[in-house]
N, C-alpha and C positions, 0 to 999 in steps of 0.2 A: 679307624673311621668312627665318626660320631653317630650315635643312634638317634634317628629322627623321632622315635616314640619317646625317648627320654627327654629330648628337647621339648616336645609337646607337653609332656608331664610337668616340666619346669614352668612352661608358660601358663598352663592351667592352674597350677598351684600359685604362681605369682599373681595371676588375675584375682584369685580369691583373696590373697593377702593384701594386695594393693587396694582392692575395693573395701576391705574391712578396715585397713589401717592407714591408707594413703601411702604415697611414695616415701616420705621422710621417716615415718614410724615403722615401716616394713623392714624386716631384716632378712638378709640372704639366708641365714641359718633357718629361719622359719619357712622360707620357700623350699629349701632343700628337704627339711623334715617332712613337710606336707607332700612333697614329691616322692618321698621314700628313698632319697639318695644322700650322699655325703655332701657337705658344703663345698669341698674342693671340686667335686664333679660339676657343680653348677658353673664354676669358673672355666671349665673346659669348653663350655658352650657359650658363655657370656663373660665379657671382661669386667663388667660392673653391674650394680643394681640398676643404674640408669639405662644401661644397654638392655637389660631385661625389660624394664619399663617400656622402652621404645619398641621392642619386639612385640610386647603385649598390645600396645597401642596400635601398631601396624597390623597385627592380626585382626584386631577388632575392626579396623578400617576396611580391610578386605571384605569382611562379611557385611559391613554397613553399606559400602558402595555397591556390592553385588545386589543387595536388597533394593537400593535406590534405583539401580538400572532396571530391576524387575518391575518396580512400581512405575517407572517411566514408560515401560513397554506395554502396560495394561491398556486394553481397549476401553478406556473410560474418558469421560469429558475432562477437560482441564480443571474445571472447578472441583470435581470429585477427586482427581489426582492430587490437587493442591491440599485438600483436607486430609487425605491419606498420608501425604508426605509430612505435613505438619505434625500429625499424630505420631508417625514413625520417628521423626526427628526428635520430638520431645521425649519419647520413651527411651530413645538411645542416649541422648545427652544426659537424661536424668539418671539412667542406670550406670553410665560411665563417668559421671561428674567427678567422682573422687580420683579418677585417673588423670583428669586434666586440671581440676581445681581442688587438689587434696588439702586437707587440714586448713581450710580457710579461716577457722577460728583461732588457730595457733601458729601456723608456720606459713610465711609467704611462699608462693610457688616460684621457683627460680628457673627461668627458661634458659637453656643453652641454645646456641645457633641451630643445631640439628633439630631440636624440639620445636623451636620457633618456626623453622622452615616447614616442618611436617604439618604443624597446626595451620599455618597460613595456606598451605596447599589444600588441606581439608576444607577450609573456609571457602576457598575459590571453587572447589569442586561442588560443594553444597550450593553455593551461589549459582553455579552453572545449572544445576539440576532444577532449582526453583525457577531460574530464568527460562529454561526449556518449557516448563509447564505454563508459565505466564505467556510465552510466545504462542504456544498452542492455543491458549485461551483467547488471545488477540486474533489469531487466525480463525477461530470458531465464532468470533464476534461476541464472546461472553465478557471479555475484559477490554476496556478501552485502550487505545494505543498509548504505551508509555515506554520508557527505556527499561527493558526487561531486566538487565543486569543491575541497574540502580534500584529498581523495585525489589528485586531479590535480596539485595544488600540491606534494604530497609526491613524486610521481613526477617532476615537473619538477626538484625539488631533487636527486634521485638522478641524473638525467641531467646536470644542470649540474655536480655535483661530479666526475663522471667526465670531463666535458669539461675542466674546470679542471685536474684531475690530469694528463690527457693533454697539455695545453698546457705545464704546468710541467715535465713530464718530456720534452717534445718527442718523444712516442711516435710513431714512424713507422708503427705498425700501427693507428693510430686510424682509424675504429672497426673492430672485427672482428665477425663474425657471432656468435661465442661470447659477446661482451660483451652484445649485444642479448638473447640468450637468457637469460643469467644475470640481467640486470636484470628481464626479464619474469618469470622463475621466482620470484625473490625478492619482487617486488611482488605477484604474483598468489597465490603459495602462502604467503607470509609466513614466519615463523620457527617456527611450530607444527609439532610432530611429527605 
């Protein structure tokens, strides 16, 4: 029988290694060493480095979506929830950018079908969370009536382009509080005078 604590130690070690080196430069030997186990033991729990990566990614997502559900349940106005969710989303995608977009300066990230489906599912769930807040705001009369899913997709696009820009520039200040506020202001107030 496999030891759940050992599996968790592998995932915690892998998270640190992936964040430090990215998927392609990380080595299973390093993950095993950091976890304090033999390399062969890692393969009792995971068939490949990619499978370890997916398990790390899925574990992060569980915590990420639990926090989003908590944010959505807050007794706050939609406008305030939106700002909180933008801040949270930026902090999370910034801290885990190397998991999804590793080695952008050296190696292209190659998606397999399983990873693509996982990320697509994440994007849809995030879009749904933003849409729920926008619908709440329309119900409160704070936001004008729009297609909430489409507006949420537009907001995701804004957030993603900021992430990609920060990654390409290797911005050490990513993300900052001011950026969250600027995105919120532009999205909520638009460009009209």
